[in-house]
N, C-alpha and C positions, 0 to 999 in steps of 0.2 A: 494640172490640178485634178482633172477628171481621172487621169491614170492613177494618181496617188490615191484618190478617194476609192477607186475601184479596188486597188490592192488592199487598202485598209479594211474595206467592207468584206472582202474575201477572208481576211485574217480574223475578223470579228465573228463571222459565221462559222468558220472552222473552229474557233475557240468555243463557241456555244455548243457545237456538235460534240467536240472533244469532252467537255465537262458533262454533257448529257450521257455520253457513252461511259464515262467514269462512274456515274451514278448507277448505271445498269450493272457494271462490274460488281458493285457492292451487293446488289440484289442477287445476281447470279452466284456469287460466292456463298452467300448465306444459304441458298438452296442446296448447292453442292456439298456444303459442310454437313448437311443432314446425313449423308452417307457415312461420315466419320462417327457421328454421335448416335446413330441409330442403325445397328447392324442388321436389323430386320428389313431395312430398305422401305418400310411402310410409309414413313414420313416423306421421304424423297419421292416415292411413287404417287402419294396423294398430292404433293405440291406439283409434280409434273402433270398429273391428270387435270388438276384445276387450271393450270396455265394452258394446257392443250385444249380445253373445252370452254373456257370462259370467253365470251364474245369480245369483251373489252380488251383482254390481254391478246387475243388473236389479232385484233385490229392494231393494237399497240406494237406488236412485233414487227409489223410492216413499217410503222413509224420509226422504230429502232433501226431496221434495215436501211431505210432511206437516210437516216441520220449518219449511219456508217458510210454509205456510198457518197454522200455529200462531203463528209470529212475527208475521205480519200481523194475525191476528185479535186477539191479545193487545194489540198496539200500538194498534189501533183502540178496543178496550174501555177501555184505560187512558186514552187521550186523551178519550174521551167522558165517562168518570168524572171526569176532571180538569176538563172544561168544566162539567159539572153541579155539581160540588162548589165551584167557584170563583165567587163573586159577581161581577157585572159590574164593580163598582167596585173590585175587589180589586187592590191595587197592590204587595203584597209578593211578591217573586219568590225562588224557591229559588236557591241558589248554582249548581246544575247548569244553571239556565236562563239564566245570564249569557252563555253563548257564543252566537254568532250561529246556528250550525247547530242547536243544541238547540231553537230556536223553530220550526223547520220540519221536524222529524223525521217527523211524520205526513205532511206534504206530499211530501217527498222519497220517503218510503216508498210512497206511492200512485203516484208517477211511475215508480218502479222496478218496481212491480207491473205497470203497463201495459207497460213495456218488456219485462219477462220474459214476459208473455203473448204479445207479438209474437214474441219469440225462441222461445218454445215452439212456436208455429205454424210458424215458418220452419225449425226443425230437428227437434224431437222428433216432431211429427206426420208430417213428411216421412220421417224415418228409420224410422218404424214403418209406412210405406206407407199411412197413413190418407189423406193428400192428396199429390198430386204423385208424381213418380218421381225416383229418384236414379240417375245413371249408374254403370256398373260399371267397375272397373279390375282389372288382374291384379297380384297380389303373390305372388311365389314360386309361380307356377302356380295360385294360388287366386283365384277371383273374389270381390271384396268391393265394398261400396258405396263410391263415390268421394265421401265426405263433404267432402274437401278441395276438390273442384271446386265443391260447393255453397257452401261458405264463401267461396271466392274470387269466385264469381259475384255473391254479395250484396255483398261488399266492393269491387266494381268499380262499384257504383251510387252516384253522388254523394249522393243524398238519404238512402240507407240509412247511408252512412258518417257523414254529418253528424248524423243522428238517433242513431246509435250512440255517437258521441263526446259528444254532449250528455248522453245517458243515463249514460255513464261518469263524467262530471263530477259529476252529481247523486249517483251512487253513492259517489263519493269523499267528498262532503260528508256523506253519511249514515254512511259508515264512520268518518270522522274523529271524530264525536261518539259514535257507537254503540260504538266499541271501549272508550273510557274509561268510558262510561256503564254498559256491561255489568259491568265490574269493580266499579264503585261500587254497582250494584244487588245484586251478590253479597256486598257487605260487605267487599270487599278494599281498604280504605282505610288508608293508613299514610303518615305524613309522609316516610318514607324511600323508599317504593316508588311512591307515587302520581305524583310527577313523572316517574319513568321510564316508568310505564304510559302517561301522557299523551303523552310524547315518542315512545314506540314506536307509539302509536296514530296520531299524525300521520305518522310514517314509513311505517307500514303502508298507510294510506289513500293517500298520495302514490305509493308504489311500485306498489301494485296498480292504481291508476288509470292511471298513465303506461304501465305495462307492457301493460295491456289496450288502451290507445289506440294503442300502437305497432303493433299487429297490423293493424288496418284501414288505417292510414296507409301501412304498408309495402306491403301488397297493392295498394292503390289506386294508389300512385305507381310501382309496379313493372310495371304493365300496359303 
C-alpha cells in the first residue's frame, strides 16, 4: 500500500509540475510573439528588460527551474519503477498506454531536456553575462539589452531553425499526451468531462506548437 501511495504521489506532483510548466509556455509564447507583431523589437526588449530586472520574476524563474527539474526527475523515477516492476513477458497494457505518444513520453522528455539545455546556454547564460555579450539598444532614452537582436540572429541560422522546429514538434507530442495524462493522474476523470479535456489537450498542443514554430519561420524568411 505504501509503495502504491508513493507511486501515486509522484504522479500527482509530476502532473502539477507539468500543468505549471504548460502555463509558463503560454506566457513565454505571448512574449516571443512580440517579435512578429513589432518589427522594431522594442516591445520584446522592454518585456525582456522587465523580466530580467524585476525581483519577483527573478525569484520566480528559479521556482520555474525547480518545477522543471522536479518534473523531469519524477518522470525518470516513475519510468524506472515501471520497467523494474514489469516482467519482460508482460503483455497487458493500461488504457492510458494505448496512445502512440504515451509510449515515448520518457524519450520525448529527454529530448526536450537536451533542447532546453541548449536554449538555456543560448539565452539565459548570455543574458546574465556569464558567456558572450548582448548588444545594447535605446528605448525611451534608456539603454537596455537588445535581446531581440540575439533571438533574430539565432533564427537566421538554418541549422538552428531546423533543430528548433524539430524540438517543437517533439514538444507538441509530449504536450498532447501530457495534458490529458495530468488530469487523469489527478483523478479528474468523468464520462462527461474527460472527452472535453482530451479534445482541449489536442487543441492546446497543436496551437502552442504551431504558434511557437511560426516565430522562427517568420524571422528566417523575413531576412
